[in-house]
Each structure stands twice: as structure tokens, then as C-alpha cells.
N, C-alpha and C positions, 0 to 999 in steps of 0.2 A: 282878117283884121281883128283887133282885140279891143276890149273896153278900156278906155283911159281911166286913171284914178279919179279924175275930176268928174267924169260921167258917172262912175259908180257911186260917188258921194251924192251927186245931185239928182240921181234917178233918171238922167237922160238916157234913152235907149242907146246901146252900143252900136258901133258900125260893124255889121256882120254880112259876109257874102252868102247869098242864098244857096242853100243846099250844102254848105260847108260843114266840116267837123265841128267848128265853133257853134254853128246853128243847132246841130244835134246835141251838143253839150248843154246849150241853154235849155233845150227841151227835156233832156234827161236829168239835169241838175245834180251832178255828181256829189256836191257837198251835202245833199240831203240823204245820201245812201248810208250815212252813219246810222240812221234810224233803222235800217235793215240789218246792218252788221252787228250792232250792239246786242240785240236779243239772241241772235244765234251764238254769239260769243259766250253769253251767260248760260244758255241752254246746253252748250257743249261742255262747259265745266260741270254742270249739274249731271249730265249724262255720264261723263267720265267717272264722277264720284260714285254714281249708282252702279255702273257696270264694272268698273275697275279696269276697263280697257277702252280704247278709242279706235273706231273705224274711220280712218282719215278720209277715205273715199266718200263715205256717207256724209261726213261733216261738210266736205266740199260741195256735194250735191245739194245739201240743205242750204248752205250759204249762197250758192249761185241762184237757187230757186228764190230765196228771199230777196236777193238783190234785183232779180228780174221782176218780181212782183212790185217792188218799189219803182222800178223804171216804168213798168206798165202804168202804174198810178200817175206818175209824173207826166207821161206822154198823154194819157187820157185827160189829165187836168189841163194841159196846154191846149189841146185841140177842142175839148168840150167847152171850155170857157170862151174860146174864140167863136165857135159855132153859135153859141147863145148870145153873142154880141156884147159880152161883158166888158170888153176893152173900149167900146164905143161910147159908153155912158159915163159921164163924169170924169174925174181925174183919179187914176189908179196909182197906188204907191208901191205895189208889189214888184217882184222881179219880172223882167220882160219875158213875154211869151213868144216863142219862135213863130208860131202860126199867125198870131195877131199882127206881127210886123212883116209877114211875107217872107221870112227867111226859110221857112219850110211850108210846103203845101199841106192842106188838111188831109188829102189822100196819102201823101207820103207818111205822115205821122200815124195815120190809121193803119197803114201797112206795117209800120214799125211795131205797133201794138200787137198785131196779129202774129208777127214773127216772134216777138218776145214772149207772148202768151203761149205760143205753140212749143217753144223750147222749154218753158216752165212746166207745161203739161207733160212733156216727155220726161223731164227729170222727176216729176211726181209719179209717173208710172214706174220708173226705176226704183224709187223709194218705196212704193207700194209693194214691189216684189220683195223688198228686204223686210219691211215691217208689217205689211198687211193693208187691206182695203181702207181702213180709216184714214190713211195718208191721202187717198184720193178725195175724201170728203173735206179734209182740211185744205187741200190744194184748191179744190173747186170753190169752196167758200171764200178763200183768200183772193182768188182771181175775180170772183164775182164782186167782192167788196172793192177791189182795185178799180174795176171798170165802172161800178155803180157810183163811185165817189163823185165823178163829174159826168157820168153818162146816164142814159135812160131818161124817162119822162120826169122823174123826181130825183135828181142827184142828191146824194148825201151831203155834198158841199153846200146845198141850198137849204139845209135844215140845221137845227141846233145840235145834231148828233154826230158831228164830225169828230170832235175830241173823243167821244165814247167809242166810235168805230176804231180810231187809232189805238186807243187804250186796249181794246179787245184783240185786234189783229197784230199790232206791233208790240204787244205785251203778253197777254194771256196765251194767244195762239202761238206766237213765234217762240217764246221762251219755253213754255210748258210743252209745246209740240216738239221742239228740238230735243228736250230732255226725254220725252217719251220715245221718239224715233231711235235714239241712241241706247236707251236702257230698258224700254218697255214699261217704265213706271213714271208716275208724277207724284212727287212728295209735297208736303206742306211747305217746305223751304222753297221748292220750285215755284209753287203758286205765289208765295210772297215776293219772290224775285221777279216773277212775271208782272206783278202789280207795280213793283218799284220801277222797272224799265218802261212799262206801259204808261205810267204816270209822267215820266219825263218826255216820252215821245208825244203824248197828248199835249204836254206843256208847249212843245215846239209849235204844234198846230195852233194852239191858242194865241201865241205871239203873232202868227200869220194872220189870224182872223181879227185880232185886236188892231193890228196895223191897218187893215183894210175896212174897218167898221163903217166909215162914212160912205166909201164907194160901194160896199156891199148893200147898204140900204138903198142906194140908187138903182142897182141892177136887180133888186128883188131877192137877194140872198138873205135868208133868215138864219144866219149862224148864231151860235150861242152868244157871241159878242154883241150882235145886233139885238137879239131878244133880251138879254140881261143888261145891256148898256155898258158903258165904259167901266163903271165901278164894279159891276158884276164880273166883267171880263178880267179885271185886275185880280179880283178875289179868286177866280178860278185858277189863274196862273200861279198865284202864291200857294194855293191849296195843293195843286198837282206837284209842284217842286218839293214842298215841305213833306207831303205824304210819302214821297219816294224815300226820303231819309227815315221816316217813321217805320216804313216797311222794312228798311234795312236793319234797324234796331230789333224789330220783331223777329227777323231771320236769325239774328245773333242769339236772341233769347231762346228761340225754338231749337236751334242747333247746339246751344250751349258752347258757342265758339266766339272768342273775341276777334278771330280772323275776319269774320264777316262784317266787322265794323270798319274795315279799311275805307269804304266809300265816304265815311265821315270826314276823312281828310279833305274832302272837297267842300265841306260846309262853308269855309270862308269865301270860296269862289261863288257858291250858290247864293250867299247873303249879298255879295256885291252885285250879282246878276239880278236878284230881286229888287235891290235898291235902284239899279240903273233902269230896270223895266218901268218902275213907278215914275221915274224922273224923265224918261225918254220923251223927247218932243215928237209930235205926230209926224208921220211920213216915213221916208226911207231910212231914217236912223234906226227903226225897228228891225231892219234887215240884219244888222250886226247882232242885235239881241237874239234874233232867230238862230243864227249860226253859232252863237255862244251857247245856246240851249242844246243844240245838237252835240256840240263838243262836251258839254257837261254830261249828257247822257252817255256818250262814248266812254269817257274816262270813268264814270260811275260803273259802267259795265266791265271795264278793264280791271278796276280795283276789286269789284265784287267777284269776278271770275278768279282773280288771284287768291282771294280769301277762300273761295269754295274749294280750291285745290288743296288747301291745308286743313279745312274743317272736316269734321266727321258728320255725315248725314244721319239724322235720326230715322227710324223706320216710319 
């Protein structure tokens, strides 16, 4: 069974058969995987510019590993929130969780996390054979962060550091790490690119936390939005989106290439998104703002990657 348009708009849980592909899709959340694909895309373009060649197999290994890390995070988020009883307190406006509604068992999802994590570790070993032991450190840190986001005695998701964690792992680590795996180097342009992509990834999480601010207070989550309040949460979202375009301009200046300004074509879309975020009514309407932010990040990555292919990288 599938979600009706009316149910999607109202926030009513969809009708889903237990254990179905649809149930797993709700736990995996494919639309969020753009956050994993975008940094690898940019890092690949940076690596190609640095090395002058492209090892397609290595790129595929990095991409699959990044997607698997995102899937592990989503699965852990689903089961961890349910185990802590987050769905039982108050009225939640986020996307439905498969374990909370009984569409998947807690044991099933935890088994899925083990399978996904094992495959990701296997890919990490293969990449380590290509580039060296630091790949294992990057992979271990990424997997730990994925599981710790909603797992362990003090989940990251219950602290004000969720956006920072996303900025680091879906920006600095993912972009610069991909550049390094492919070329053995990380340049200043790569660091600026990783901050730009990381900023937009963190902005997406800030939408999620802003949407759920009232519910999170009830269940004891001390997210940045809860700690800073609604006005502070709005300022964070604005700052993250705007900073990404500032980093883009800095990249262009550092590389002395106008090609790197291609993401500025998205400025009208970003301005409308910021306006709609500020005017969005509380509740499920923020879900569309969330997915629009993911799409902004993806197209920013596409245009930046295209510009990097034509720009000349400074030493």
C-alpha cells in the first residue's frame, strides 16, 4: 500500500504492510540520500582535477560506502527514537518511523544496520588497500558517528551538536576525504568546497530540528533549535545557507576561476527557500522545506562539480 496525497499533506501515517519494501523504504528514506551523494560528487571532481585521471571503481566504492553510511544513520535514527519512546510523548510532526508504527520490528532494523555496516566496512578495507590505513580511520569515525547519532547512552541527536556533526561528516570528511582518496592530496579549494556542501547538509538537519522543536522539548531532546529557540534556529538556517554561497565565492577567488561561480545560479532558488522557511506554518509543511533543501544541496554540488572540471586548481 502507498501513502495517499492527502495523508502526506496532513501528516497522517500511511497504510503500510508490515515487513514490506515500502516499510523498508520509510526506514531508509531514499530522498535523504542526496546528502550522501552530493559530497562524493564534488570530491570526485576535485580528485579528478588533482590527479588528472579518474579511477571509476574507486569512485563507485566511495559512493556506495557513503550511501551505506547514510542508510545506517537513517535506520539507527528510526529504531533509536522508537526504543527511547520518542513517538509516545506529545504530537510529532516528522516523517513516520517504520519501527514506531510496527511496520518493521526493532530486531529487523538492527539486523539491517549490522548488514549495512558490515558491507561498508568491507568497502573501507578495499579502499584502504588502495590508499592506505587512514581510510580505515575515516570509515571507523564515520560509522561511529552514524550509530552514535541516535544510539548509545547520550545520542548526538539529543544534544545541540547535530548540525555540527553533519557539517563535519557530510562536508569536511566526505568531500575532502573523497578528494584525498582519489588524488592523495587536499587543497584549499577542496576545504572550501567541503564547508560549502557541509553547510547545506547541516541546513537540512536544522529544518528537521526546527520542525520538531516543540515535540523535542517534550521528549528531552536538547537540539540546537530547542536550546536557541525558534528565532535562533531560524538564524542558524539562514547562516548555513548563505555561508555556502560565500564559500563558493571564496573558492572562485582562490582558484581565480569564474567557473566556480556556477552555483550562484541557484541564488534565486535559495532566496525563495529562505523566505518560505521563515513564513512556513508549524508542522508537516516543513517537510517540503526539508526536501527542497536537500535538492538545493544536490544541484549546488552538480554545478560546483561542473565548474571544477573547467577550473584550474592552485597548488
